[in-house]
mmCIF file of the C-alpha atoms, coordinates in Angstrom:
data_MODEL
# 
_entry.id   MODEL 
# 
loop_
_atom_site.group_PDB 
_atom_site.id 
_atom_site.type_symbol 
_atom_site.label_atom_id 
_atom_site.label_alt_id 
_atom_site.label_comp_id 
_atom_site.label_asym_id 
_atom_site.label_entity_id 
_atom_site.label_seq_id 
_atom_site.pdbx_PDB_ins_code 
_atom_site.Cartn_x 
_atom_site.Cartn_y 
_atom_site.Cartn_z 
_atom_site.occupancy 
_atom_site.B_iso_or_equiv 
_atom_site.pdbx_formal_charge 
_atom_site.auth_seq_id 
_atom_site.auth_comp_id 
_atom_site.auth_asym_id 
_atom_site.auth_atom_id 
_atom_site.pdbx_PDB_model_num 
ATOM 1   C CA . MET A 1 1   ? 100.955 84.672  118.290 1.00 0.00 ? 1   MET A CA 1 
ATOM 2   C CA . LYS A 1 2   ? 101.373 80.789  117.789 1.00 0.00 ? 2   LYS A CA 1 
ATOM 3   C CA . ILE A 1 3   ? 100.358 80.177  114.184 1.00 0.00 ? 3   ILE A CA 1 
ATOM 4   C CA . ILE A 1 4   ? 99.982  76.798  112.450 1.00 0.00 ? 4   ILE A CA 1 
ATOM 5   C CA . ILE A 1 5   ? 99.941  76.554  108.800 1.00 0.00 ? 5   ILE A CA 1 
ATOM 6   C CA . ALA A 1 6   ? 98.960  73.549  106.811 1.00 0.00 ? 6   ALA A CA 1 
ATOM 7   C CA . GLY A 1 7   ? 100.437 73.268  103.136 1.00 0.00 ? 7   GLY A CA 1 
ATOM 8   C CA . ALA A 1 8   ? 103.689 74.418  102.041 1.00 0.00 ? 8   ALA A CA 1 
ATOM 9   C CA . GLY A 1 9   ? 102.797 75.532  98.423  1.00 0.00 ? 9   GLY A CA 1 
ATOM 10  C CA . GLU A 1 10  ? 103.375 78.658  97.380  1.00 0.00 ? 10  GLU A CA 1 
ATOM 11  C CA . VAL A 1 11  ? 100.385 80.308  99.305  1.00 0.00 ? 11  VAL A CA 1 
ATOM 12  C CA . GLY A 1 12  ? 101.736 78.617  102.563 1.00 0.00 ? 12  GLY A CA 1 
ATOM 13  C CA . PHE A 1 13  ? 105.053 79.394  102.171 1.00 0.00 ? 13  PHE A CA 1 
ATOM 14  C CA . HIS A 1 14  ? 104.485 83.002  101.398 1.00 0.00 ? 14  HIS A CA 1 
ATOM 15  C CA . LEU A 1 15  ? 101.951 83.095  104.273 1.00 0.00 ? 15  LEU A CA 1 
ATOM 16  C CA . ALA A 1 16  ? 104.881 81.803  106.622 1.00 0.00 ? 16  ALA A CA 1 
ATOM 17  C CA . LYS A 1 17  ? 107.225 84.142  105.228 1.00 0.00 ? 17  LYS A CA 1 
ATOM 18  C CA . LEU A 1 18  ? 104.948 87.481  105.764 1.00 0.00 ? 18  LEU A CA 1 
ATOM 19  C CA . LEU A 1 19  ? 104.023 86.091  109.293 1.00 0.00 ? 19  LEU A CA 1 
ATOM 20  C CA . SER A 1 20  ? 107.590 85.184  110.292 1.00 0.00 ? 20  SER A CA 1 
ATOM 21  C CA . TYR A 1 21  ? 108.765 88.748  109.487 1.00 0.00 ? 21  TYR A CA 1 
ATOM 22  C CA . GLU A 1 22  ? 105.989 90.086  111.877 1.00 0.00 ? 22  GLU A CA 1 
ATOM 23  C CA . SER A 1 23  ? 107.824 87.891  114.542 1.00 0.00 ? 23  SER A CA 1 
ATOM 24  C CA . GLN A 1 24  ? 104.989 85.265  114.933 1.00 0.00 ? 24  GLN A CA 1 
ATOM 25  C CA . GLU A 1 25  ? 105.850 82.024  116.080 1.00 0.00 ? 25  GLU A CA 1 
ATOM 26  C CA . ILE A 1 26  ? 105.264 79.857  112.725 1.00 0.00 ? 26  ILE A CA 1 
ATOM 27  C CA . THR A 1 27  ? 104.706 76.072  112.376 1.00 0.00 ? 27  THR A CA 1 
ATOM 28  C CA . LEU A 1 28  ? 104.528 74.880  108.626 1.00 0.00 ? 28  LEU A CA 1 
ATOM 29  C CA . ILE A 1 29  ? 103.289 71.404  107.869 1.00 0.00 ? 29  ILE A CA 1 
ATOM 30  C CA . ASP A 1 30  ? 103.364 69.431  104.688 1.00 0.00 ? 30  ASP A CA 1 
ATOM 31  C CA . THR A 1 31  ? 103.831 65.813  103.146 1.00 0.00 ? 31  THR A CA 1 
ATOM 32  C CA . ASP A 1 32  ? 106.530 67.389  100.639 1.00 0.00 ? 32  ASP A CA 1 
ATOM 33  C CA . LYS A 1 33  ? 110.011 66.983  102.405 1.00 0.00 ? 33  LYS A CA 1 
ATOM 34  C CA . ASP A 1 34  ? 111.537 69.407  99.556  1.00 0.00 ? 34  ASP A CA 1 
ATOM 35  C CA . SER A 1 35  ? 108.976 72.296  99.974  1.00 0.00 ? 35  SER A CA 1 
ATOM 36  C CA . LEU A 1 36  ? 109.562 71.962  103.906 1.00 0.00 ? 36  LEU A CA 1 
ATOM 37  C CA . ALA A 1 37  ? 113.520 71.980  103.489 1.00 0.00 ? 37  ALA A CA 1 
ATOM 38  C CA . TYR A 1 38  ? 113.499 75.026  101.261 1.00 0.00 ? 38  TYR A CA 1 
ATOM 39  C CA . ALA A 1 39  ? 111.102 76.772  103.917 1.00 0.00 ? 39  ALA A CA 1 
ATOM 40  C CA . ASP A 1 40  ? 113.221 75.755  106.707 1.00 0.00 ? 40  ASP A CA 1 
ATOM 41  C CA . ASN A 1 41  ? 116.440 76.959  104.892 1.00 0.00 ? 41  ASN A CA 1 
ATOM 42  C CA . HIS A 1 42  ? 115.028 80.384  104.156 1.00 0.00 ? 42  HIS A CA 1 
ATOM 43  C CA . LEU A 1 43  ? 112.526 81.235  107.115 1.00 0.00 ? 43  LEU A CA 1 
ATOM 44  C CA . ASP A 1 44  ? 112.864 81.281  110.728 1.00 0.00 ? 44  ASP A CA 1 
ATOM 45  C CA . ILE A 1 45  ? 110.043 78.912  111.397 1.00 0.00 ? 45  ILE A CA 1 
ATOM 46  C CA . ARG A 1 46  ? 109.432 75.230  112.655 1.00 0.00 ? 46  ARG A CA 1 
ATOM 47  C CA . VAL A 1 47  ? 108.456 72.529  110.145 1.00 0.00 ? 47  VAL A CA 1 
ATOM 48  C CA . ILE A 1 48  ? 107.034 69.279  110.436 1.00 0.00 ? 48  ILE A CA 1 
ATOM 49  C CA . LYS A 1 49  ? 106.605 66.635  107.921 1.00 0.00 ? 49  LYS A CA 1 
ATOM 50  C CA . GLY A 1 50  ? 103.393 64.897  107.698 1.00 0.00 ? 50  GLY A CA 1 
ATOM 51  C CA . ASP A 1 51  ? 99.707  64.904  107.107 1.00 0.00 ? 51  ASP A CA 1 
ATOM 52  C CA . ALA A 1 52  ? 98.088  67.738  108.580 1.00 0.00 ? 52  ALA A CA 1 
ATOM 53  C CA . THR A 1 53  ? 94.924  65.876  108.927 1.00 0.00 ? 53  THR A CA 1 
ATOM 54  C CA . SER A 1 54  ? 96.643  63.324  111.437 1.00 0.00 ? 54  SER A CA 1 
ATOM 55  C CA . ILE A 1 55  ? 95.730  64.015  114.850 1.00 0.00 ? 55  ILE A CA 1 
ATOM 56  C CA . ALA A 1 56  ? 99.169  62.762  115.869 1.00 0.00 ? 56  ALA A CA 1 
ATOM 57  C CA . ILE A 1 57  ? 100.768 65.384  113.599 1.00 0.00 ? 57  ILE A CA 1 
ATOM 58  C CA . LEU A 1 58  ? 98.484  68.421  115.043 1.00 0.00 ? 58  LEU A CA 1 
ATOM 59  C CA . LYS A 1 59  ? 99.376  67.213  118.503 1.00 0.00 ? 59  LYS A CA 1 
ATOM 60  C CA . GLU A 1 60  ? 102.907 67.451  117.457 1.00 0.00 ? 60  GLU A CA 1 
ATOM 61  C CA . SER A 1 61  ? 102.549 70.937  116.217 1.00 0.00 ? 61  SER A CA 1 
ATOM 62  C CA . ARG A 1 62  ? 101.047 71.882  119.615 1.00 0.00 ? 62  ARG A CA 1 
ATOM 63  C CA . VAL A 1 63  ? 97.754  72.856  118.087 1.00 0.00 ? 63  VAL A CA 1 
ATOM 64  C CA . GLU A 1 64  ? 96.226  72.771  121.457 1.00 0.00 ? 64  GLU A CA 1 
ATOM 65  C CA . SER A 1 65  ? 98.107  75.965  122.284 1.00 0.00 ? 65  SER A CA 1 
ATOM 66  C CA . SER A 1 66  ? 97.848  77.706  118.739 1.00 0.00 ? 66  SER A CA 1 
ATOM 67  C CA . ASP A 1 67  ? 96.132  80.884  118.409 1.00 0.00 ? 67  ASP A CA 1 
ATOM 68  C CA . LEU A 1 68  ? 95.312  80.333  114.727 1.00 0.00 ? 68  LEU A CA 1 
ATOM 69  C CA . VAL A 1 69  ? 95.527  77.545  112.377 1.00 0.00 ? 69  VAL A CA 1 
ATOM 70  C CA . ILE A 1 70  ? 95.513  78.385  108.437 1.00 0.00 ? 70  ILE A CA 1 
ATOM 71  C CA . ALA A 1 71  ? 94.799  75.412  106.176 1.00 0.00 ? 71  ALA A CA 1 
ATOM 72  C CA . VAL A 1 72  ? 96.029  76.323  102.596 1.00 0.00 ? 72  VAL A CA 1 
ATOM 73  C CA . THR A 1 73  ? 96.509  73.104  100.922 1.00 0.00 ? 73  THR A CA 1 
ATOM 74  C CA . ALA A 1 74  ? 95.511  72.370  97.256  1.00 0.00 ? 74  ALA A CA 1 
ATOM 75  C CA . SER A 1 75  ? 92.807  70.022  98.500  1.00 0.00 ? 75  SER A CA 1 
ATOM 76  C CA . GLU A 1 76  ? 89.773  71.856  99.672  1.00 0.00 ? 76  GLU A CA 1 
ATOM 77  C CA . THR A 1 77  ? 88.482  68.654  101.807 1.00 0.00 ? 77  THR A CA 1 
ATOM 78  C CA . THR A 1 78  ? 91.853  68.562  103.560 1.00 0.00 ? 78  THR A CA 1 
ATOM 79  C CA . ASN A 1 79  ? 91.740  72.308  104.424 1.00 0.00 ? 79  ASN A CA 1 
ATOM 80  C CA . ILE A 1 80  ? 88.264  71.916  105.887 1.00 0.00 ? 80  ILE A CA 1 
ATOM 81  C CA . THR A 1 81  ? 89.272  68.695  107.759 1.00 0.00 ? 81  THR A CA 1 
ATOM 82  C CA . VAL A 1 82  ? 92.410  70.320  109.264 1.00 0.00 ? 82  VAL A CA 1 
ATOM 83  C CA . CYS A 1 83  ? 90.452  73.167  110.603 1.00 0.00 ? 83  CYS A CA 1 
ATOM 84  C CA . VAL A 1 84  ? 87.604  71.060  112.115 1.00 0.00 ? 84  VAL A CA 1 
ATOM 85  C CA . LEU A 1 85  ? 90.022  68.864  113.887 1.00 0.00 ? 85  LEU A CA 1 
ATOM 86  C CA . ALA A 1 86  ? 92.398  71.656  114.985 1.00 0.00 ? 86  ALA A CA 1 
ATOM 87  C CA . LYS A 1 87  ? 89.488  73.587  116.659 1.00 0.00 ? 87  LYS A CA 1 
ATOM 88  C CA . GLN A 1 88  ? 88.303  70.186  118.489 1.00 0.00 ? 88  GLN A CA 1 
ATOM 89  C CA . LEU A 1 89  ? 91.929  70.040  119.669 1.00 0.00 ? 89  LEU A CA 1 
ATOM 90  C CA . GLY A 1 90  ? 92.091  73.227  121.131 1.00 0.00 ? 90  GLY A CA 1 
ATOM 91  C CA . SER A 1 91  ? 93.040  75.965  118.573 1.00 0.00 ? 91  SER A CA 1 
ATOM 92  C CA . LYS A 1 92  ? 91.614  79.327  119.211 1.00 0.00 ? 92  LYS A CA 1 
ATOM 93  C CA . ARG A 1 93  ? 90.747  80.163  115.490 1.00 0.00 ? 93  ARG A CA 1 
ATOM 94  C CA . THR A 1 94  ? 90.868  78.411  112.289 1.00 0.00 ? 94  THR A CA 1 
ATOM 95  C CA . ILE A 1 95  ? 90.977  79.685  108.514 1.00 0.00 ? 95  ILE A CA 1 
ATOM 96  C CA . ALA A 1 96  ? 90.117  77.272  105.618 1.00 0.00 ? 96  ALA A CA 1 
ATOM 97  C CA . ARG A 1 97  ? 91.048  77.929  101.907 1.00 0.00 ? 97  ARG A CA 1 
ATOM 98  C CA . ILE A 1 98  ? 88.362  76.555  99.690  1.00 0.00 ? 98  ILE A CA 1 
ATOM 99  C CA . SER A 1 99  ? 87.477  76.660  96.114  1.00 0.00 ? 99  SER A CA 1 
ATOM 100 C CA . ASN A 1 100 ? 83.842  75.911  96.137  1.00 0.00 ? 100 ASN A CA 1 
ATOM 101 C CA . THR A 1 101 ? 82.191  79.530  96.516  1.00 0.00 ? 101 THR A CA 1 
ATOM 102 C CA . GLU A 1 102 ? 79.011  78.008  97.302  1.00 0.00 ? 102 GLU A CA 1 
ATOM 103 C CA . PHE A 1 103 ? 80.218  77.302  100.648 1.00 0.00 ? 103 PHE A CA 1 
ATOM 104 C CA . ILE A 1 104 ? 80.914  81.150  101.232 1.00 0.00 ? 104 ILE A CA 1 
ATOM 105 C CA . HIS A 1 105 ? 77.458  82.187  100.034 1.00 0.00 ? 105 HIS A CA 1 
ATOM 106 C CA . HIS A 1 106 ? 75.589  79.732  102.247 1.00 0.00 ? 106 HIS A CA 1 
ATOM 107 C CA . LYS A 1 107 ? 78.219  79.571  105.313 1.00 0.00 ? 107 LYS A CA 1 
ATOM 108 C CA . ASP A 1 108 ? 75.616  81.192  107.743 1.00 0.00 ? 108 ASP A CA 1 
ATOM 109 C CA . GLU A 1 109 ? 73.021  78.755  106.382 1.00 0.00 ? 109 GLU A CA 1 
ATOM 110 C CA . VAL A 1 110 ? 75.316  75.643  106.911 1.00 0.00 ? 110 VAL A CA 1 
ATOM 111 C CA . GLY A 1 111 ? 77.086  77.131  110.115 1.00 0.00 ? 111 GLY A CA 1 
ATOM 112 C CA . PHE A 1 112 ? 80.755  76.167  109.419 1.00 0.00 ? 112 PHE A CA 1 
ATOM 113 C CA . THR A 1 113 ? 81.620  77.736  113.052 1.00 0.00 ? 113 THR A CA 1 
ATOM 114 C CA . LYS A 1 114 ? 79.817  74.900  114.381 1.00 0.00 ? 114 LYS A CA 1 
ATOM 115 C CA . PHE A 1 115 ? 81.859  72.628  112.970 1.00 0.00 ? 115 PHE A CA 1 
ATOM 116 C CA . GLY A 1 116 ? 85.118  74.675  113.951 1.00 0.00 ? 116 GLY A CA 1 
ATOM 117 C CA . ILE A 1 117 ? 85.818  76.825  110.882 1.00 0.00 ? 117 ILE A CA 1 
ATOM 118 C CA . ASP A 1 118 ? 85.935  80.433  111.806 1.00 0.00 ? 118 ASP A CA 1 
ATOM 119 C CA . GLU A 1 119 ? 86.668  81.753  108.366 1.00 0.00 ? 119 GLU A CA 1 
ATOM 120 C CA . LEU A 1 120 ? 86.531  80.765  104.683 1.00 0.00 ? 120 LEU A CA 1 
ATOM 121 C CA . ILE A 1 121 ? 88.575  82.177  102.133 1.00 0.00 ? 121 ILE A CA 1 
ATOM 122 C CA . SER A 1 122 ? 88.310  81.887  98.382  1.00 0.00 ? 122 SER A CA 1 
ATOM 123 C CA . PRO A 1 123 ? 90.856  83.561  96.131  1.00 0.00 ? 123 PRO A CA 1 
ATOM 124 C CA . GLU A 1 124 ? 88.096  83.388  93.110  1.00 0.00 ? 124 GLU A CA 1 
ATOM 125 C CA . ALA A 1 125 ? 85.333  84.873  95.325  1.00 0.00 ? 125 ALA A CA 1 
ATOM 126 C CA . LEU A 1 126 ? 87.667  87.577  96.724  1.00 0.00 ? 126 LEU A CA 1 
ATOM 127 C CA . ALA A 1 127 ? 88.681  88.463  93.205  1.00 0.00 ? 127 ALA A CA 1 
ATOM 128 C CA . ALA A 1 128 ? 85.466  88.947  91.875  1.00 0.00 ? 128 ALA A CA 1 
ATOM 129 C CA . SER A 1 129 ? 83.990  90.695  94.702  1.00 0.00 ? 129 SER A CA 1 
ATOM 130 C CA . GLU A 1 130 ? 86.911  93.289  94.334  1.00 0.00 ? 130 GLU A CA 1 
ATOM 131 C CA . ILE A 1 131 ? 86.437  93.621  90.644  1.00 0.00 ? 131 ILE A CA 1 
ATOM 132 C CA . GLU A 1 132 ? 82.714  94.532  91.299  1.00 0.00 ? 132 GLU A CA 1 
ATOM 133 C CA . LEU A 1 133 ? 83.664  97.136  93.801  1.00 0.00 ? 133 LEU A CA 1 
ATOM 134 C CA . SER A 1 134 ? 86.313  98.645  91.502  1.00 0.00 ? 134 SER A CA 1 
ATOM 135 C CA . LEU A 1 135 ? 83.454  99.233  88.853  1.00 0.00 ? 135 LEU A CA 1 
ATOM 136 C CA . LYS A 1 136 ? 81.608  101.421 91.366  1.00 0.00 ? 136 LYS A CA 1 
ATOM 137 C CA . GLN A 1 137 ? 84.130  103.601 93.036  1.00 0.00 ? 137 GLN A CA 1 
ATOM 138 C CA . SER A 1 138 ? 87.754  104.702 92.370  1.00 0.00 ? 138 SER A CA 1 
ATOM 139 C CA . SER A 1 139 ? 89.060  103.854 95.652  1.00 0.00 ? 139 SER A CA 1 
ATOM 140 C CA . PHE A 1 140 ? 88.001  102.263 98.988  1.00 0.00 ? 140 PHE A CA 1 
ATOM 141 C CA . ASN A 1 141 ? 88.188  103.133 102.524 1.00 0.00 ? 141 ASN A CA 1 
ATOM 142 C CA . ASP A 1 142 ? 88.054  99.585  104.012 1.00 0.00 ? 142 ASP A CA 1 
ATOM 143 C CA . SER A 1 143 ? 90.650  97.432  105.097 1.00 0.00 ? 143 SER A CA 1 
ATOM 144 C CA . TYR A 1 144 ? 90.476  93.765  104.956 1.00 0.00 ? 144 TYR A CA 1 
ATOM 145 C CA . GLU A 1 145 ? 92.894  92.372  107.708 1.00 0.00 ? 145 GLU A CA 1 
ATOM 146 C CA . PHE A 1 146 ? 93.859  88.970  109.306 1.00 0.00 ? 146 PHE A CA 1 
ATOM 147 C CA . GLU A 1 147 ? 94.437  88.817  113.045 1.00 0.00 ? 147 GLU A CA 1 
ATOM 148 C CA . ASN A 1 148 ? 94.655  92.612  113.791 1.00 0.00 ? 148 ASN A CA 1 
ATOM 149 C CA . GLY A 1 149 ? 96.507  93.635  111.012 1.00 0.00 ? 149 GLY A CA 1 
ATOM 150 C CA . ALA A 1 150 ? 99.153  91.155  110.925 1.00 0.00 ? 150 ALA A CA 1 
ATOM 151 C CA . LEU A 1 151 ? 98.104  90.538  107.316 1.00 0.00 ? 151 LEU A CA 1 
ATOM 152 C CA . MET A 1 152 ? 96.285  92.854  104.741 1.00 0.00 ? 152 MET A CA 1 
ATOM 153 C CA . MET A 1 153 ? 94.508  92.016  101.461 1.00 0.00 ? 153 MET A CA 1 
ATOM 154 C CA . ILE A 1 154 ? 94.699  94.465  98.891  1.00 0.00 ? 154 ILE A CA 1 
ATOM 155 C CA . GLY A 1 155 ? 92.997  94.829  95.374  1.00 0.00 ? 155 GLY A CA 1 
ATOM 156 C CA . LEU A 1 156 ? 94.667  96.652  92.447  1.00 0.00 ? 156 LEU A CA 1 
ATOM 157 C CA . THR A 1 157 ? 94.679  97.041  88.766  1.00 0.00 ? 157 THR A CA 1 
ATOM 158 C CA . LEU A 1 158 ? 97.918  97.070  86.734  1.00 0.00 ? 158 LEU A CA 1 
ATOM 159 C CA . ARG A 1 159 ? 98.633  100.191 84.528  1.00 0.00 ? 159 ARG A CA 1 
ATOM 160 C CA . SER A 1 160 ? 101.104 99.732  81.769  1.00 0.00 ? 160 SER A CA 1 
ATOM 161 C CA . SER A 1 161 ? 103.720 101.750 83.595  1.00 0.00 ? 161 SER A CA 1 
ATOM 162 C CA . ALA A 1 162 ? 103.520 99.202  86.630  1.00 0.00 ? 162 ALA A CA 1 
ATOM 163 C CA . SER A 1 163 ? 106.889 97.906  87.617  1.00 0.00 ? 163 SER A CA 1 
ATOM 164 C CA . PHE A 1 164 ? 105.227 94.328  87.644  1.00 0.00 ? 164 PHE A CA 1 
ATOM 165 C CA . VAL A 1 165 ? 104.031 94.315  83.976  1.00 0.00 ? 165 VAL A CA 1 
ATOM 166 C CA . GLY A 1 166 ? 105.770 91.715  81.859  1.00 0.00 ? 166 GLY A CA 1 
ATOM 167 C CA . LYS A 1 167 ? 107.328 89.756  84.963  1.00 0.00 ? 167 LYS A CA 1 
ATOM 168 C CA . THR A 1 168 ? 106.490 86.486  86.425  1.00 0.00 ? 168 THR A CA 1 
ATOM 169 C CA . VAL A 1 169 ? 105.698 86.083  90.070  1.00 0.00 ? 169 VAL A CA 1 
ATOM 170 C CA . LYS A 1 170 ? 109.066 84.783  90.677  1.00 0.00 ? 170 LYS A CA 1 
ATOM 171 C CA . GLN A 1 171 ? 110.944 87.575  88.744  1.00 0.00 ? 171 GLN A CA 1 
ATOM 172 C CA . ALA A 1 172 ? 109.131 90.205  90.924  1.00 0.00 ? 172 ALA A CA 1 
ATOM 173 C CA . ALA A 1 173 ? 109.726 88.565  94.085  1.00 0.00 ? 173 ALA A CA 1 
ATOM 174 C CA . LYS A 1 174 ? 113.643 88.742  93.229  1.00 0.00 ? 174 LYS A CA 1 
ATOM 175 C CA . ILE A 1 175 ? 113.479 91.940  91.674  1.00 0.00 ? 175 ILE A CA 1 
ATOM 176 C CA . PHE A 1 176 ? 111.776 93.588  94.492  1.00 0.00 ? 176 PHE A CA 1 
ATOM 177 C CA . PRO A 1 177 ? 113.067 91.608  97.440  1.00 0.00 ? 177 PRO A CA 1 
ATOM 178 C CA . GLU A 1 178 ? 111.955 93.948  100.125 1.00 0.00 ? 178 GLU A CA 1 
ATOM 179 C CA . LEU A 1 179 ? 108.553 93.522  99.302  1.00 0.00 ? 179 LEU A CA 1 
ATOM 180 C CA . HIS A 1 180 ? 106.578 91.234  101.612 1.00 0.00 ? 180 HIS A CA 1 
ATOM 181 C CA . PHE A 1 181 ? 103.547 90.294  99.266  1.00 0.00 ? 181 PHE A CA 1 
ATOM 182 C CA . VAL A 1 182 ? 101.867 87.126  97.736  1.00 0.00 ? 182 VAL A CA 1 
ATOM 183 C CA . PRO A 1 183 ? 99.409  87.532  94.835  1.00 0.00 ? 183 PRO A CA 1 
ATOM 184 C CA . ILE A 1 184 ? 96.415  85.093  95.494  1.00 0.00 ? 184 ILE A CA 1 
ATOM 185 C CA . ALA A 1 185 ? 94.227  85.689  92.393  1.00 0.00 ? 185 ALA A CA 1 
ATOM 186 C CA . ILE A 1 186 ? 94.288  87.673  89.175  1.00 0.00 ? 186 ILE A CA 1 
ATOM 187 C CA . GLN A 1 187 ? 91.237  88.640  86.963  1.00 0.00 ? 187 GLN A CA 1 
ATOM 188 C CA . ARG A 1 188 ? 92.838  88.840  83.363  1.00 0.00 ? 188 ARG A CA 1 
ATOM 189 C CA . PHE A 1 189 ? 91.870  92.023  81.620  1.00 0.00 ? 189 PHE A CA 1 
ATOM 190 C CA . GLY A 1 190 ? 89.371  91.628  79.104  1.00 0.00 ? 190 GLY A CA 1 
ATOM 191 C CA . THR A 1 191 ? 88.508  87.824  80.175  1.00 0.00 ? 191 THR A CA 1 
ATOM 192 C CA . GLN A 1 192 ? 86.141  86.071  82.559  1.00 0.00 ? 192 GLN A CA 1 
ATOM 193 C CA . PHE A 1 193 ? 88.869  84.253  83.853  1.00 0.00 ? 193 PHE A CA 1 
ATOM 194 C CA . THR A 1 194 ? 90.282  84.237  87.633  1.00 0.00 ? 194 THR A CA 1 
ATOM 195 C CA . ILE A 1 195 ? 93.704  82.915  87.452  1.00 0.00 ? 195 ILE A CA 1 
ATOM 196 C CA . ILE A 1 196 ? 95.381  81.602  90.605  1.00 0.00 ? 196 ILE A CA 1 
ATOM 197 C CA . PRO A 1 197 ? 98.931  82.656  90.118  1.00 0.00 ? 197 PRO A CA 1 
ATOM 198 C CA . ARG A 1 198 ? 101.962 80.604  90.446  1.00 0.00 ? 198 ARG A CA 1 
ATOM 199 C CA . GLY A 1 199 ? 105.551 81.293  90.080  1.00 0.00 ? 199 GLY A CA 1 
ATOM 200 C CA . ASP A 1 200 ? 105.650 81.361  86.563  1.00 0.00 ? 200 ASP A CA 1 
ATOM 201 C CA . THR A 1 201 ? 102.494 83.429  86.136  1.00 0.00 ? 201 THR A CA 1 
ATOM 202 C CA . GLU A 1 202 ? 103.235 86.581  84.204  1.00 0.00 ? 202 GLU A CA 1 
ATOM 203 C CA . PHE A 1 203 ? 101.672 89.933  85.407  1.00 0.00 ? 203 PHE A CA 1 
ATOM 204 C CA . LYS A 1 204 ? 100.101 91.959  82.556  1.00 0.00 ? 204 LYS A CA 1 
ATOM 205 C CA . ARG A 1 205 ? 98.653  95.376  81.863  1.00 0.00 ? 205 ARG A CA 1 
ATOM 206 C CA . GLY A 1 206 ? 95.120  95.723  83.058  1.00 0.00 ? 206 GLY A CA 1 
ATOM 207 C CA . ASP A 1 207 ? 95.157  92.660  85.444  1.00 0.00 ? 207 ASP A CA 1 
ATOM 208 C CA . HIS A 1 208 ? 93.369  93.089  88.582  1.00 0.00 ? 208 HIS A CA 1 
ATOM 209 C CA . ILE A 1 209 ? 95.100  91.482  91.321  1.00 0.00 ? 209 ILE A CA 1 
ATOM 210 C CA . VAL A 1 210 ? 94.316  90.713  94.822  1.00 0.00 ? 210 VAL A CA 1 
ATOM 211 C CA . PHE A 1 211 ? 97.483  90.594  97.069  1.00 0.00 ? 211 PHE A CA 1 
ATOM 212 C CA . VAL A 1 212 ? 98.176  89.628  100.770 1.00 0.00 ? 212 VAL A CA 1 
ATOM 213 C CA . THR A 1 213 ? 100.903 91.621  102.286 1.00 0.00 ? 213 THR A CA 1 
ATOM 214 C CA . SER A 1 214 ? 102.275 92.290  105.780 1.00 0.00 ? 214 SER A CA 1 
ATOM 215 C CA . LYS A 1 215 ? 101.143 95.793  107.437 1.00 0.00 ? 215 LYS A CA 1 
ATOM 216 C CA . GLY A 1 216 ? 103.127 98.426  105.687 1.00 0.00 ? 216 GLY A CA 1 
ATOM 217 C CA . GLY A 1 217 ? 103.456 96.580  102.356 1.00 0.00 ? 217 GLY A CA 1 
ATOM 218 C CA . GLU A 1 218 ? 100.324 98.399  100.898 1.00 0.00 ? 218 GLU A CA 1 
ATOM 219 C CA . ASP A 1 219 ? 102.474 101.549 100.452 1.00 0.00 ? 219 ASP A CA 1 
ATOM 220 C CA . GLU A 1 220 ? 105.298 99.789  98.618  1.00 0.00 ? 220 GLU A CA 1 
ATOM 221 C CA . LEU A 1 221 ? 102.896 98.382  96.300  1.00 0.00 ? 221 LEU A CA 1 
ATOM 222 C CA . CYS A 1 222 ? 101.098 101.622 95.678  1.00 0.00 ? 222 CYS A CA 1 
ATOM 223 C CA . ARG A 1 223 ? 104.540 103.389 94.767  1.00 0.00 ? 223 ARG A CA 1 
ATOM 224 C CA . LEU A 1 224 ? 105.217 100.720 92.494  1.00 0.00 ? 224 LEU A CA 1 
ATOM 225 C CA . THR A 1 225 ? 102.030 100.420 90.548  1.00 0.00 ? 225 THR A CA 1 
ATOM 226 C CA . GLY A 1 226 ? 100.745 104.228 90.814  1.00 0.00 ? 226 GLY A CA 1 
ATOM 227 C CA . ASN A 1 227 ? 97.380  102.995 91.726  1.00 0.00 ? 227 ASN A CA 1 
ATOM 228 C CA . GLN A 1 228 ? 95.153  103.949 94.603  1.00 0.00 ? 228 GLN A CA 1 
ATOM 229 C CA . ILE A 1 229 ? 94.693  100.772 96.482  1.00 0.00 ? 229 ILE A CA 1 
ATOM 230 C CA . GLY A 1 230 ? 91.435  98.907  97.536  1.00 0.00 ? 230 GLY A CA 1 
ATOM 231 C CA . LEU A 1 231 ? 91.755  97.621  101.002 1.00 0.00 ? 231 LEU A CA 1 
ATOM 232 C CA . LEU A 1 232 ? 89.139  94.852  102.219 1.00 0.00 ? 232 LEU A CA 1 
ATOM 233 C CA . LYS A 1 233 ? 88.573  94.399  105.917 1.00 0.00 ? 233 LYS A CA 1 
ATOM 234 C CA . MET A 1 234 ? 88.450  90.641  106.868 1.00 0.00 ? 234 MET A CA 1 
# 
């Protein structure tokens, strides 16, 4: 599968990492040469420096033959624009990361698919939905998958005995290098705050976390946390 990722930040890098492990053909686009250089040195992927909203850059990435375009830059507007352009230029499927949850609530009414956006994802909305479910049932039977299981989304709550507790995202990734995961949202225990984790974000007891992992990673996460894991179907 040929996948283009717009945005080489933490989310984009880890998505590229997860998908490259699944032997997917990945192209990563960003304007930051340092982020691209790091990705190029650590992953078996193609990188392109430039603005992903540029038609020339999208054509350079061979968007017309792509199976999937995932836009996960820090700019919601950029992500939406990338997906609209990519679909018009021939990409089979597009996913845009957004922060305005109104878009998700009214996506059918607005008709984002008409513009060329097949899926909208919001870490904040996913975390809130998963937390609501966790209050009603102890385990979940559904799975939330990207592209026939290439990626899975998992929600879990950290117990005090969990290996992640007290460690930052970067530290956890170094200690458990065999794990192929990225946390995309954290609901901090005892608060109403949803945290979008960065490398220096610390895992704490009681945190409810939404992870994205490659297929099979859910079993590893379960063993490390001692939790039953809620799987969401995408």
